[in-house]
C-alpha positions, 0 to 999 in steps of 0.5 A, spaced: 500 500 499 502 507 498 503 511 504 499 517 505 503 524 504 504 529 509 502 536 507 503 541 511 497 544 514 494 550 510 492 556 515 489 562 514 493 569 514 488 574 515 486 570 522 493 570 523 493 578 523 486 578 526 484 582 520 477 584 521 476 587 515 479 587 507 480 594 505 480 594 498 486 600 497 490 596 501 494 591 496 499 587 499 494 583 503 490 583 497 498 580 493 496 574 497 491 571 494 492 572 486 496 568 481 501 571 476 495 573 471 491 576 476 486 570 478 483 569 485 486 562 488 482 558 491 481 557 499 484 549 497 491 552 495 491 559 500 489 556 504 484 562 507 477 561 511 470 562 508 470 568 513 476 572 509 474 568 502 468 571 502 473 578 504 478 578 498 474 575 493 469 583 493 475 587 495 479 584 489 473 585 485 473 593 489 479 594 487 479 591 480 473 596 478 477 602 482 482 600 476 487 599 482 489 591 480 486 588 472 482 584 470 487 580 466 495 578 464 496 578 457 499 574 454 505 575 450 508 581 453 511 577 459 511 580 466 517 579 471 514 582 476 506 582 477 505 584 483 513 590 482 507 595 483 503 593 489 508 596 494 
């Protein structure tokens, strides 16, 4: 029989920092939940709890509407560090 792989326990970064509300203007906190193509990463990959994942999704959608985060990254243009402007 094959042995089960042991993965490290994923934890919610926002619960650890005791974040009550995620603002769409705090891009440094939101970049943990975005992929390099600016897609929202699912809970199973980030380890966020349900409450904070809903807040993250809403904040990212608001930031996209305010043009702080792009909707999609261009496939033709290769970006070395997509989060360089999030400082």
